[in-house]
N, C-alpha and C positions, 0 to 999 in steps of 0.2 A: 493442578497447575500445568501449563503448557509452556515449553521453552521454544523460542523462535530464533532462527538463524538466517539472516539475509546474505545474499551473495549476488555478484554481478556489479552493475553500476560502472562508474568510471567517468571519463571525459569524452566529449563528442562535440563536433562542430554543429552550429545551427542547421536545422533541417535533417540531422542524423537520427539514428535510432539506438536504443539501448534496451536491454532486457534485464530485469532484476527478479530474483527468486527469494522465497521465504520458506524454509523447511521447518515444520513443527516437530517437536519431540515431547515425550511425556504423555500427557492426556490428549492424544491426537484426536480421539473421537468424542471429546467433551462437548457440552451443550453451548457452543459458541459459533459465531461466524468470523470470518477473517477479512481484513481490509488493509489498504495502504494509506498512510498519511505522509505528509512532507512538511518540512519547516526550513525556510530560508533564513539566513542571518538577519536578525532584527525584525522578523515577521512572525505572525502567529501561525500555529500549526493548522494545516488544512487537510481535510479529508479528501481523498482522491478517488478511490474505487473500492468496491466491496463485492464479495461473492456470497450469496445466500445459500442456505442449505438445500433449496430446491434447484440450485444452479443459476438462478437469476442473478443479474449483475446491476450495479448502481454506480454511476459516475458523477463526478463533479462536472459542471458545465464547461469549465475551462480545459478539460482534457477529453471531453466527449468527441469521438471520432478520430482521436489521435492515439489514445492509450487503450489497451485491451487487457483486462484482468481475467485470469483463469485459475482453476484449481484442479490438481490431479485427484482423481477419484480414489486412488489407492493409498498414496502416502500423504495426501492433503497438502502437498507443496503448492504454495500460492505464487503465481507469476504475474508480472506486469510488463507487457510489451509496450515500449514507448516509442512512438514515431513522430516525425515532424517536430523534433524538440527545438525549443527556443531558449534563449538565456533566462527567461522568466521561469523556466522549469528547474533551474539550478537550486539545489538544496539537499538536505539530508532526508532520505526516504526511510520510513519506518513501517514495519509490518506489525499488525496488531490482531489480537484475538479476544473477543469478548461477546457475551450474550447481548449486550446493548447494540452491537453492530447489526444484529439480526432484526432489530425492531424499529430503528430510525434510519433516516438517510445518512449516508457516509459524510455528507456535508453538514449534518446537524451540529448546532453549536454545543449541544450536550456532549458530543463526541470530541469536538476540537478542544474543548476545555476539560475533558475528563482527566482526573488526576491519575487514576490507576486502571489498568486493563488486566484481564486475566493473563494475557501474554503480550509482551512488548519486545520487539527486536532491538538489537544494538544500534541499528541505523546503518545506512550505506550512502555514500556521497555520490551524487549525480551532478556533474558540472557540464554546462553547455556554453561554450565560448569559441570565438574564432581566433 
């Protein structure tokens, strides 16, 4: 098992930037990949970005070019730099770890509807408003 702890987030005006992080503990070197999901009130969970074990990344189309996902090689902390934020980016952002993230797109329906992940963070609020 791996435990995930998110940090960062907060409120920002449209066009602004935020950075959120996810620090794993426990089975840090386990056979899984890590990614970010978000959920807005009344909306379904969306996959946003993932980092694969070879360092490659995968983004949802609606964040491509605005968000950057990265992972520390030493402590495996996952980060998401979010730029050019809009009100549509408002929601709870969750960090996840699972082997399934390694083999399908982060936007795959199988991930957005997956009931359980090997690791799932407590979520962190991101609010974009003027």
